[in-house]
N, C-alpha and C positions, 0 to 999 in steps of 0.2 A: 546604481553603480556608475553608469555612464555620466550621470549628472555630477556625481562626486569627482570623477576624473576631470571633467570639463572645468569645474570650479577650482580644482587644484592647479590646472595649467593656465587658467585665465590670467592670474597676476603676473606670471612669468611672461606671457605674451604681451601684456600691457607695458611692462617694463622694457621689453625688447623693442616694441614699436616706438616708445618714447625715446629710447636711446638712438635709434636710427634717425628718427626725425630731428632730434636735437643736433646731431653731428651734421646733418644735411642743411638744416635751416640756419643754425647759429654760426657754423664755420664753413659752410659751402663745400662740404666734402661730397664726393661721389657716393652713389648707393653702395657699391661693393666695399669701399673703404669704411663707410659708416656701419654697414652690416657686420663686417669682420671685427671692427673695433668694439661694437656692441656685444658680439658673441664672446670674445676673449675677456671682456670686462665683466659681464654677468657670470661667465664661467670661472672667473678668477684664476685663469691658467697662467698668468704672469708673463705673457709674451710682451715684446716691446711695442710701443705705440706705433701706429701706422704713420702718423705725422707728428711733428712737434706740437705740443699743447701749450696754449697760453694759460696764465693763472686761472682764468675763468673756465677754460677747458679742463684743467686739472680738477677744479672743484666739481664740475659737472660729471666728470668720470668717476670721482670718488663717490658722489651721490648715487651714480648708476651702480657702482659696486655694492654699496649698502642696500640699495633697493633690490638688486639681484639676489643678495644673500637672504633678505627677508622673504621675497617672493618664492625663492627656491625652497627655503625652509618650510614655508607654509604649505607649498605643494607637496613636498615629501611627507610632511606630517599627516596631511589628508589621505594620501595614498597608503601610508603605513597603518593609519587608523582603520582604513577600510579593510585592509588585509587582516589585521589583527582581530577586528570585530568579527569578520567572517570566520576565521579560524576558531575563535572562542565560542561563537554561536554553534559552529559545527560540532565542536567537542562537547559543548553542553547538551545539545540535542541528542547526540549519540549516547551520552551517559544516561540521559533521562529515558530514552527509548529502551536502552539495555536494562535499566532498573525496572521499568514497567513489564518488560517481557519476562524477566527473571521471577516476577511475582505471580505469573500465570501458572495455572494447573489445569490439565484436561482441556486445553484450548485446541483450536484448529490452526494448522499451518497451511497457508495457501501459496503454492508455488506457481507463479505466473499470473499476471493480471492483464492479459490481453482482453479480447472481446468476451471470451468465456469466463476467464478468471475475474474480470471486473464485475460481471453479473453475479458470480458466486459471492464476491466480497460485499456487494450491496445487499444481497439477500441475508447474509450472515449479520451485517450491521443492522439491518432492519429488525432482525430477530433478537438483537441484543447479545449475540454470541461473542465470546472472546476469540480473536483470531489474529494471526501475524502474517502479513504479506511479505513474500520473498520474491524479488525481481531485480534484474540488472538494469532495466530501462529507466532512464532519468525521468522521462515524462510520466511513467507509471508511478514512480516513487513520489513525484510531485503531486500527483492526484491523491495518493495515499496520505501524504502530509496534509493536503487541503481538506480531505474528508475526515481527518483525525484518526486514521487507522494506524495501528502499530505496524512497523515495517522493519525489514533488514534488507539493505541493498547489497546484492551479491548473487552469485551463481547458485541456484537451488540444487544443482547436481553435486555441489561441494559439501562434504560431510561437515566441515567446520561451520559453514553458513547455516546448515540445518540445525546444528547444535546451538548456534547463536540465537536461532529462532525458537529454541526451547523444544526441539523435537523429542527429546527424551522424556519430557513431562507432558507432552501433548496427548490428547485423546484421539485425534484424527488428523489426517493430512489430505488435502485435495491438490493433486498435481495436474495443472491445466496449461502446461507449456505447449508451444506450437509443434514441437518435434516429438514423435512417438518414441524415438530413441532416448531423448532426455527424460520423458515421463517414465520410461522403463528403468532408467538409471536411478531416478529419484525414488521410485517404488522399492527397488532393491536396497538402496541405502537407508531409506526410512524404516523398512522392515528389520534391517540388521540393528539399527539404533534403538528401535522401540518395537519389540516383537508383538506386543498386545494392542497396538493402536489400530484404528480403523482407517483403511486407505481407499480413497476414491481416485481413480485415474481417468484421464481423458485420452481417447485414441482418435486418430484421424482416419484410420482404416479399420474396417471390421476384422480383418485378418490379424490385427495386432492385439485384439481383446484377449485371446487365449494366452499370448505371451505375457501380458500384464497380469493376468490372473495367476499364472504359474510363478511369476516373480514375486507375488505376495499381495497383490491388490485384492481388496474385498469386493469392490464394485468397479466396473469399467463402463464408461459412457462414450458413445460416438455421436457427437452433436449432429452431424449431417444425417445419420441414420435415424436418430430420434426426431429430428425436424421433419424428415420425409414422412415418417409414420404419422406424426401429428397432423400434417397437412392432408394426408389421405383420410384420417379420421374426421377432419373438418368437412370433407366432401361426402364421405359415406355416412357418418353419424354426427351431424352438426350439433344435435342436442347433447349428446355425450361429451363432445368437445367443449361445449359451453359449460357443462357441469364440472368438467375437470379444471377449466380455467377458474371457475368460481371457488372451488375448494383449494386450488393450488396457489392462487395469487391473492386471496383474501379480499377480492373486490365484492361489490354488491352488498350482500348481507354479512360480509366478513366471516365467512365460514373458514374454518381451519381444519386441515388434515394433519394430525400429529401423532407421534409415537410416544407412549408413556410406559414406564416400567412399574410393575406391581411390586412394592416393597414388603419386607417381612412385617407382620402385624397389621397389614392393611385390612380395612373392612371387607375387601373382596377376597382375601386369601381363604381358600377352601370353600368358597361359595359359588353357586352357579350365577350366570348372568341374570336369570329370572329372579332368583332369590334376592340378589343384591339390588334389584330395581334400579339399575344404572340409568336407564332412560328417564324414569320417573323422578329420580332424585337430582340428577345433574342436567338433564336435557341433551346429553351427548350420546352418540351412537358408537357402539363397538363394532367396527367393520371387519377386523381380523385380529387374530391372536397368534403370536409366535411363542410357543411354549418353551419352557426352560430346557427341554430336551432337544430343541432345534426344530421340532415339527411345527408347521405353519397351517393354521386353520383359517382359510380365506373367507369362510362364511359361517362363523360360529353360531350354533343353535342356542336357544334360550337355556337349554339344560347344560351347556358347556361349563365345566368347573374350572375356575381360575386359581392359580397358585402363585406364591411369591417367586419372583424371577421371570414371570411371563412378561412379554412386551405386547401392549395393546395398541392397535391402530384405531384412533378415535376420530370422530367427525362431529363438529359443532361450532358454535360461535366462539369468539374468544373467551367470553365469561364461562361458557359451558365447559370448554376444554380446561380452563383454569380450575374449575370446580372439581372435575374428576381427577386432575393432576394433584391437587392439594390433598385429596382423600387417599390417593395411592401412595 
């Protein structure tokens, strides 16, 4: 943009310098008179001449007028083109973004892309999940644009902005704003617009967790508290910490810890884990089961019977988890 403005002003500057030098060198005018005459000539304001002009001076002045008109017209055209191009690109990008967001269903709305929100966004992007970033920060939106994320620039506490992000069709929302009060407001607003969605909220203080849960959040995380606990685990149980890193971040052997739902007509419906031979046929482990009645079995036995609607927490490599997911 700066280069375009410089190129637009350069011809006018060249004409102005040529005019001043012309009056000084050819007719021995003083700098002030030459400068003034050049300005009123290029500006075509129609003031009288500073000094009487010879026929040669009149020709020079007429040429200066024409050159000023051409240079000024060129400069204005470049500036207007820049403004128009920026407006058109902005309108086109906004329409394109709005169209893509309107096509989403069961996606995640991410309110706030600071340090915590940016980590959430990159994790969702790596998993191939559909999500929409909502933030007021110009730098954050620039990052979202560069990463290819869908975004809405605006205040996430605004009902209109959340609707623009497709909150009414979303399956979940993560509110990771810096202020607990803002996260509380987003939680209340999101729950009122979409009563069935899953809400994860960030809190800066442990005392705020209860308020966020009462406001409608399904899960509340306090990064400082979780970070402290993880650091303590690294000291007290380093092997356990290494194992959690392995299954949480997909490093090393690319183990994944994933939740899958058992659908109607699945080969596991009505069968026990032992009868279904899950480990033998897929290679994945079933670590926990959240039954359809809400009961959670954190260490299911081989005799545990599974039913449609149960949610299984499975552990395995990417191919093993995909194998059991496809069968469910």
